[in-house]
PLY file of the C-alpha trace (Angstrom):
ply
format ascii 1.0
element vertex 446
property float x
property float y
property float z
element edge 445
property int vertex1
property int vertex2
end_header
150.45 -16.69 -99.28
150.42 -19.77 -97.20
152.90 -19.15 -94.48
156.27 -21.26 -94.74
157.86 -22.50 -91.41
160.89 -20.48 -90.18
164.09 -20.23 -92.03
162.43 -21.56 -95.49
159.85 -18.84 -95.33
162.85 -16.10 -95.13
164.55 -18.02 -97.86
161.42 -18.09 -100.19
160.72 -14.54 -99.74
164.23 -13.48 -100.35
164.48 -15.72 -103.57
161.20 -14.14 -105.15
162.54 -10.63 -103.93
165.55 -11.33 -106.42
163.32 -11.97 -109.07
161.22 -8.77 -108.02
158.18 -10.60 -107.36
154.87 -8.71 -106.56
152.50 -9.89 -103.97
150.09 -10.74 -106.82
152.90 -12.94 -108.31
153.31 -14.65 -104.70
149.41 -15.26 -104.80
149.27 -16.47 -108.30
152.31 -18.96 -107.78
150.70 -20.20 -104.57
147.69 -20.94 -106.18
149.07 -22.73 -108.93
151.40 -24.73 -106.80
148.54 -25.74 -104.80
146.59 -26.92 -107.56
149.68 -28.85 -109.06
150.44 -30.38 -105.62
146.62 -31.64 -105.54
146.89 -32.91 -109.10
149.89 -34.81 -107.70
148.09 -36.25 -104.91
145.31 -37.48 -107.12
147.67 -39.12 -109.41
148.98 -41.11 -106.50
145.71 -41.81 -105.15
146.25 -39.75 -101.86
143.41 -37.72 -100.20
145.14 -36.09 -97.39
148.61 -35.91 -95.90
149.91 -35.43 -92.47
150.84 -31.89 -91.46
154.21 -30.90 -90.80
155.51 -29.04 -87.82
156.00 -25.47 -87.32
159.61 -23.73 -87.40
158.40 -20.88 -85.30
159.43 -21.13 -81.67
156.15 -20.85 -79.62
153.93 -22.24 -82.35
151.53 -25.06 -80.96
152.83 -27.18 -83.26
156.75 -26.23 -82.97
158.95 -29.07 -84.09
160.60 -31.25 -81.70
164.02 -29.98 -80.39
164.14 -32.86 -77.50
167.07 -35.01 -78.29
165.46 -38.10 -76.02
162.38 -38.15 -78.61
164.35 -37.89 -81.92
164.70 -41.26 -82.65
161.85 -43.47 -83.24
163.89 -45.83 -85.45
166.07 -48.66 -84.67
168.04 -49.36 -87.73
168.81 -47.61 -90.93
168.88 -49.04 -94.57
172.36 -50.62 -95.14
174.34 -49.09 -97.90
176.52 -52.21 -97.89
174.08 -54.79 -98.30
172.18 -55.54 -101.84
168.40 -55.46 -102.08
168.55 -59.29 -101.94
170.37 -59.15 -98.69
173.78 -60.08 -99.89
176.74 -58.20 -98.47
179.05 -55.59 -100.20
182.51 -56.52 -99.57
184.50 -55.24 -102.53
184.73 -51.96 -104.18
183.35 -53.75 -107.49
180.65 -54.90 -105.66
179.74 -51.34 -104.40
179.69 -50.28 -107.97
176.71 -52.32 -108.50
175.30 -52.07 -105.26
174.85 -48.14 -105.99
173.09 -48.44 -108.98
170.45 -49.98 -106.78
170.72 -47.21 -104.43
170.34 -44.44 -107.24
167.38 -46.42 -108.37
165.53 -46.08 -105.19
166.45 -42.31 -104.87
165.26 -41.91 -108.33
161.99 -43.46 -107.98
161.13 -42.33 -104.56
162.93 -39.29 -103.61
164.60 -37.03 -106.41
163.00 -38.41 -109.41
164.62 -39.56 -112.62
166.35 -37.28 -115.26
164.69 -37.75 -118.35
166.90 -39.43 -121.34
165.73 -36.70 -123.64
167.09 -33.62 -121.86
168.11 -31.04 -124.77
171.84 -29.79 -125.51
173.35 -26.69 -123.78
174.85 -24.01 -126.03
176.98 -21.63 -123.91
177.87 -17.93 -124.97
179.56 -15.28 -123.27
177.42 -12.25 -122.58
180.07 -9.99 -121.10
183.68 -10.20 -120.10
185.75 -7.95 -118.08
189.22 -7.36 -116.46
188.56 -5.95 -113.06
189.57 -5.89 -109.25
187.72 -8.26 -106.61
189.25 -6.70 -103.42
192.75 -6.61 -104.11
192.95 -9.41 -106.49
193.04 -8.66 -110.09
190.44 -11.00 -112.00
188.81 -11.72 -115.11
184.87 -12.06 -114.83
182.61 -13.85 -117.39
178.89 -13.61 -117.22
177.43 -16.57 -119.39
174.04 -17.89 -120.51
173.75 -21.41 -121.44
170.85 -21.40 -123.81
168.84 -25.07 -123.76
167.93 -26.34 -127.03
164.12 -25.71 -127.25
163.55 -26.74 -130.97
161.14 -29.63 -130.04
158.93 -27.19 -127.89
159.86 -23.36 -128.55
156.93 -22.26 -126.28
159.49 -22.54 -123.44
162.84 -20.91 -123.25
165.32 -21.99 -120.70
168.65 -19.96 -120.17
171.04 -20.91 -117.64
172.75 -18.00 -115.79
176.34 -18.43 -114.75
179.07 -16.29 -113.58
183.05 -17.36 -113.77
185.53 -15.45 -111.90
189.32 -16.35 -112.22
192.65 -14.89 -111.42
193.74 -12.42 -114.08
197.47 -13.74 -113.88
196.96 -17.35 -113.39
199.82 -19.28 -115.39
197.89 -22.61 -115.59
194.25 -23.76 -115.22
193.00 -23.26 -111.50
190.68 -25.05 -109.31
187.07 -23.55 -108.88
184.32 -23.75 -106.34
180.88 -23.06 -107.80
177.94 -21.77 -105.67
174.28 -22.41 -106.10
173.16 -18.65 -105.49
171.67 -15.48 -106.67
172.36 -12.94 -108.85
171.10 -9.62 -106.92
169.45 -6.94 -108.86
171.45 -3.77 -109.19
171.85 -1.71 -106.25
170.33 -4.32 -104.01
170.80 -4.22 -100.35
169.99 -6.17 -97.56
167.67 -4.51 -94.86
168.67 -4.55 -91.06
171.41 -6.99 -91.76
175.01 -6.76 -90.61
177.70 -6.54 -93.41
179.99 -9.52 -93.10
183.34 -8.72 -92.04
186.55 -9.72 -93.80
186.92 -11.24 -97.35
184.34 -12.53 -99.22
184.25 -16.41 -99.62
185.38 -15.50 -103.41
188.22 -13.42 -102.05
188.96 -16.30 -99.84
189.43 -18.80 -102.79
191.21 -16.26 -105.05
193.76 -15.51 -102.26
194.88 -19.55 -102.83
194.98 -18.70 -106.61
191.64 -20.26 -107.23
188.55 -19.31 -109.00
184.99 -19.01 -108.25
181.65 -19.25 -109.86
177.73 -18.78 -109.37
175.07 -20.65 -111.19
171.66 -19.46 -110.69
169.31 -22.41 -110.16
166.14 -20.40 -110.54
167.08 -19.29 -113.92
166.45 -22.59 -115.49
164.19 -24.35 -112.90
161.76 -22.20 -110.74
161.50 -22.77 -107.06
158.03 -23.23 -106.59
155.51 -26.17 -107.71
153.68 -23.83 -110.55
157.07 -23.65 -112.38
157.18 -27.48 -112.82
155.26 -26.55 -116.17
158.08 -24.53 -117.18
161.82 -24.46 -116.83
163.78 -27.57 -117.97
161.24 -29.85 -116.29
158.43 -28.22 -117.89
160.64 -28.08 -121.69
161.13 -31.70 -121.37
157.50 -32.63 -120.47
156.40 -29.98 -123.23
154.30 -28.13 -120.48
152.50 -31.24 -119.10
152.30 -32.34 -115.39
154.84 -34.57 -114.00
154.79 -38.43 -113.50
155.11 -40.13 -110.44
158.73 -40.60 -110.69
159.69 -37.59 -112.43
162.50 -35.46 -111.34
161.97 -32.28 -109.09
163.70 -29.28 -108.56
166.83 -30.49 -106.80
167.62 -32.86 -109.24
167.24 -30.21 -112.34
169.41 -27.88 -110.32
171.73 -30.76 -110.25
171.75 -31.33 -113.86
172.21 -27.45 -114.69
175.68 -27.79 -112.29
176.44 -30.42 -114.65
176.12 -28.34 -117.93
178.18 -25.58 -116.22
180.75 -28.22 -115.55
180.43 -29.03 -119.28
181.65 -25.40 -120.03
184.63 -25.60 -117.35
185.55 -28.43 -119.34
186.03 -26.68 -122.37
187.54 -23.61 -120.86
191.14 -23.34 -120.60
191.19 -21.27 -117.67
189.62 -23.89 -115.37
191.25 -27.20 -114.13
188.18 -29.72 -114.72
189.75 -31.93 -112.59
189.48 -29.89 -109.28
185.64 -28.33 -109.40
183.97 -28.20 -106.25
180.19 -27.34 -105.62
178.79 -25.39 -102.75
175.27 -24.36 -101.57
173.08 -23.14 -98.45
169.87 -24.33 -97.21
167.64 -25.44 -99.88
170.92 -24.91 -102.16
172.67 -27.11 -99.76
170.27 -29.84 -100.58
171.01 -29.26 -104.05
174.70 -29.39 -103.83
174.53 -32.89 -101.96
172.23 -34.17 -104.70
174.90 -32.67 -107.24
177.74 -34.24 -105.74
176.17 -37.53 -105.49
174.85 -37.63 -109.16
177.56 -35.97 -110.97
180.99 -37.69 -110.42
182.79 -35.28 -112.15
182.75 -32.68 -109.17
185.86 -33.31 -107.14
184.51 -31.89 -103.75
181.26 -30.49 -102.07
180.57 -27.91 -99.30
177.04 -28.88 -97.71
175.70 -25.93 -96.06
172.81 -26.29 -93.74
171.01 -28.63 -95.78
168.73 -30.11 -93.59
165.96 -32.49 -94.21
165.83 -33.80 -98.06
169.64 -33.15 -97.89
172.44 -34.50 -95.49
169.74 -35.08 -92.65
168.41 -38.45 -91.78
164.73 -38.52 -92.78
163.80 -40.93 -90.08
164.93 -38.54 -87.01
162.07 -36.71 -85.66
163.82 -33.41 -84.98
163.51 -30.08 -86.70
161.99 -30.13 -90.35
160.31 -33.29 -91.30
159.31 -35.26 -94.42
155.84 -33.92 -93.86
157.11 -30.57 -94.18
158.85 -31.65 -97.60
155.98 -32.95 -98.96
153.58 -30.32 -98.58
152.67 -27.82 -101.18
155.51 -25.39 -100.38
158.39 -27.80 -100.91
157.09 -30.78 -102.71
158.38 -29.59 -106.14
162.05 -30.20 -105.09
161.23 -34.18 -104.87
159.77 -36.97 -107.29
155.95 -36.60 -106.86
156.39 -40.26 -105.55
157.87 -38.77 -102.40
154.89 -37.07 -101.18
153.43 -40.57 -100.32
155.80 -40.57 -97.27
153.63 -38.01 -95.47
150.52 -40.24 -96.06
149.73 -42.97 -96.22
153.47 -44.22 -95.71
156.13 -42.61 -93.31
159.68 -41.87 -93.31
160.15 -45.47 -91.66
159.08 -46.72 -94.84
161.68 -45.15 -97.08
163.84 -47.57 -98.80
166.87 -45.32 -98.52
168.16 -42.51 -96.31
170.52 -39.55 -96.01
173.60 -41.12 -95.38
173.12 -43.43 -98.43
173.12 -40.08 -100.41
176.32 -39.14 -98.61
177.67 -42.53 -99.54
177.04 -42.06 -103.32
179.48 -39.25 -103.07
182.43 -41.71 -102.37
185.47 -41.72 -102.63
185.13 -37.92 -103.05
185.57 -35.46 -99.99
182.43 -33.84 -98.58
182.43 -31.16 -96.01
179.04 -30.90 -94.03
178.59 -27.79 -92.57
175.92 -26.37 -90.02
175.15 -23.48 -87.93
174.87 -23.12 -84.32
171.46 -24.48 -82.69
171.04 -21.54 -80.66
171.75 -18.78 -83.43
170.36 -20.70 -86.55
167.84 -22.90 -84.64
167.02 -26.58 -84.59
165.05 -26.63 -87.93
168.17 -28.18 -89.92
168.94 -30.61 -87.31
172.81 -30.16 -86.94
173.22 -33.92 -85.43
171.04 -35.16 -88.27
173.20 -34.14 -90.72
176.35 -35.14 -88.63
174.82 -38.69 -88.17
174.58 -38.86 -92.10
178.43 -38.49 -92.26
178.93 -41.04 -89.52
176.77 -43.61 -91.25
178.29 -43.20 -94.68
181.62 -43.82 -93.33
182.00 -47.54 -93.90
181.39 -47.14 -97.83
184.39 -44.92 -97.61
186.27 -47.13 -95.75
185.53 -49.75 -98.12
186.84 -47.78 -101.11
190.08 -46.93 -99.25
189.06 -43.73 -97.89
188.63 -42.59 -94.49
185.50 -41.99 -92.57
184.54 -39.29 -90.22
186.51 -40.82 -87.55
183.82 -40.13 -84.63
180.29 -41.21 -83.51
179.75 -38.81 -80.57
178.28 -35.65 -81.77
181.18 -33.10 -81.23
181.03 -29.83 -79.56
179.98 -26.59 -81.66
183.21 -25.10 -83.29
184.96 -28.39 -83.26
186.48 -29.30 -86.70
186.56 -32.95 -87.62
188.14 -33.30 -90.98
190.83 -36.00 -90.55
189.15 -38.19 -93.06
187.34 -37.65 -96.41
184.18 -36.62 -94.66
184.39 -33.48 -92.74
181.71 -31.84 -90.33
181.79 -28.89 -88.52
178.98 -26.88 -86.58
180.27 -23.07 -86.51
179.11 -20.45 -83.96
176.72 -18.53 -86.58
173.34 -18.55 -88.04
172.14 -19.64 -91.20
174.98 -19.14 -93.53
178.37 -21.09 -94.49
180.52 -17.90 -93.81
182.16 -18.87 -90.74
183.18 -22.36 -92.20
184.46 -21.19 -95.39
188.16 -20.98 -94.19
188.01 -24.41 -92.55
186.55 -25.85 -95.92
189.30 -24.20 -98.11
191.98 -25.87 -95.87
190.44 -29.35 -96.14
189.90 -28.72 -99.75
193.93 -27.77 -100.11
194.57 -31.37 -99.00
192.95 -32.77 -102.60
193.70 -29.70 -104.67
197.13 -28.84 -103.99
198.78 -32.45 -104.37
0 1
1 2
2 3
3 4
4 5
5 6
6 7
7 8
8 9
9 10
10 11
11 12
12 13
13 14
14 15
15 16
16 17
17 18
18 19
19 20
20 21
21 22
22 23
23 24
24 25
25 26
26 27
27 28
28 29
29 30
30 31
31 32
32 33
33 34
34 35
35 36
36 37
37 38
38 39
39 40
40 41
41 42
42 43
43 44
44 45
45 46
46 47
47 48
48 49
49 50
50 51
51 52
52 53
53 54
54 55
55 56
56 57
57 58
58 59
59 60
60 61
61 62
62 63
63 64
64 65
65 66
66 67
67 68
68 69
69 70
70 71
71 72
72 73
73 74
74 75
75 76
76 77
77 78
78 79
79 80
80 81
81 82
82 83
83 84
84 85
85 86
86 87
87 88
88 89
89 90
90 91
91 92
92 93
93 94
94 95
95 96
96 97
97 98
98 99
99 100
100 101
101 102
102 103
103 104
104 105
105 106
106 107
107 108
108 109
109 110
110 111
111 112
112 113
113 114
114 115
115 116
116 117
117 118
118 119
119 120
120 121
121 122
122 123
123 124
124 125
125 126
126 127
127 128
128 129
129 130
130 131
131 132
132 133
133 134
134 135
135 136
136 137
137 138
138 139
139 140
140 141
141 142
142 143
143 144
144 145
145 146
146 147
147 148
148 149
149 150
150 151
151 152
152 153
153 154
154 155
155 156
156 157
157 158
158 159
159 160
160 161
161 162
162 163
163 164
164 165
165 166
166 167
167 168
168 169
169 170
170 171
171 172
172 173
173 174
174 175
175 176
176 177
177 178
178 179
179 180
180 181
181 182
182 183
183 184
184 185
185 186
186 187
187 188
188 189
189 190
190 191
191 192
192 193
193 194
194 195
195 196
196 197
197 198
198 199
199 200
200 201
201 202
202 203
203 204
204 205
205 206
206 207
207 208
208 209
209 210
210 211
211 212
212 213
213 214
214 215
215 216
216 217
217 218
218 219
219 220
220 221
221 222
222 223
223 224
224 225
225 226
226 227
227 228
228 229
229 230
230 231
231 232
232 233
233 234
234 235
235 236
236 237
237 238
238 239
239 240
240 241
241 242
242 243
243 244
244 245
245 246
246 247
247 248
248 249
249 250
250 251
251 252
252 253
253 254
254 255
255 256
256 257
257 258
258 259
259 260
260 261
261 262
262 263
263 264
264 265
265 266
266 267
267 268
268 269
269 270
270 271
271 272
272 273
273 274
274 275
275 276
276 277
277 278
278 279
279 280
280 281
281 282
282 283
283 284
284 285
285 286
286 287
287 288
288 289
289 290
290 291
291 292
292 293
293 294
294 295
295 296
296 297
297 298
298 299
299 300
300 301
301 302
302 303
303 304
304 305
305 306
306 307
307 308
308 309
309 310
310 311
311 312
312 313
313 314
314 315
315 316
316 317
317 318
318 319
319 320
320 321
321 322
322 323
323 324
324 325
325 326
326 327
327 328
328 329
329 330
330 331
331 332
332 333
333 334
334 335
335 336
336 337
337 338
338 339
339 340
340 341
341 342
342 343
343 344
344 345
345 346
346 347
347 348
348 349
349 350
350 351
351 352
352 353
353 354
354 355
355 356
356 357
357 358
358 359
359 360
360 361
361 362
362 363
363 364
364 365
365 366
366 367
367 368
368 369
369 370
370 371
371 372
372 373
373 374
374 375
375 376
376 377
377 378
378 379
379 380
380 381
381 382
382 383
383 384
384 385
385 386
386 387
387 388
388 389
389 390
390 391
391 392
392 393
393 394
394 395
395 396
396 397
397 398
398 399
399 400
400 401
401 402
402 403
403 404
404 405
405 406
406 407
407 408
408 409
409 410
410 411
411 412
412 413
413 414
414 415
415 416
416 417
417 418
418 419
419 420
420 421
421 422
422 423
423 424
424 425
425 426
426 427
427 428
428 429
429 430
430 431
431 432
432 433
433 434
434 435
435 436
436 437
437 438
438 439
439 440
440 441
441 442
442 443
443 444
444 445
């Protein structure tokens, strides 16, 4: 199997472990993904792309970690200027301008969601009353079956778990996580057990609920899977076109379908549903918040490049890594162009505009310690995306991040509607959950 850099390699392995893949599965998927990647390059007329840096310390091509070398750009695309150069000065103009930005992200980065995506029918697989820690809860295991009558060869089911307080007297807020369903009796090897209440128990202590949606249940996290899952179903098993959606946009679509179910569920206050994810699922969470306006808030964990990190910064993971055969499936095939012959400087959009598309809703950008988590996700690059999204929030009558200088670790900045915090831990959202909940209370407890 081709080695993926640093933390992404770890996450790829754990993802496939959860699916109980064998080494033969790894090799088969890697081969098919490489073949599809080559097919996409041929479609685009590209014969080669630039190699990305390594995320392994000590490697000859280790990623840049020198801040003095990080800024090869002098400007960023301005979200408050129309494509024709006209400035955006009113909220009404922003509503038109953001359509231009969505079009650029659709065409060049995340891909277009097809107009003919089939309907989803939800059913309760199991339901039980139990305890989560000290909290009485009701847990529903759900499956969202996608109508495959137009192409029965491919079957797609969305896995979702919803946990709400048992004694709730009214519909409750819910935070939904992009996550995994672990095999029975699964245990992490050589990893410390987190201390204190889980993130779900912290939410239950506030009288809120939580949900976990499994994105790989409806769209695989590999290039081979673009002929399957919801992407493959809509395309009837055929290869993607240059501006077709990738896995990130597909995962966001599934989150929207879960929100459809919450809207019809009397236990959930559909006006107070948030989305959360870590790493590649942090990328999915920010894409979801931008594209699905019904989500009220987002916790974006260590999303790095392809999420809430400035693409143009030469620090940590780069566009060249994202466009390679291990990660290209997250994006539209067109995105591969920016690893050759184009460069990140040619991108018509950048991550601050993705954050801006979430406005006026609150967004919390989370990262870990550079010493513990490593530099791959580029904590400062994510912070800067929050900074440069600020003018859009202010135009809409909301508050920006409020600072422009990168704050010290464990300094919380959430006086505005964009929040940022770099915690002391590694590749996790864990230490930031209590701070995020405090942030969310400002909106959910009104």
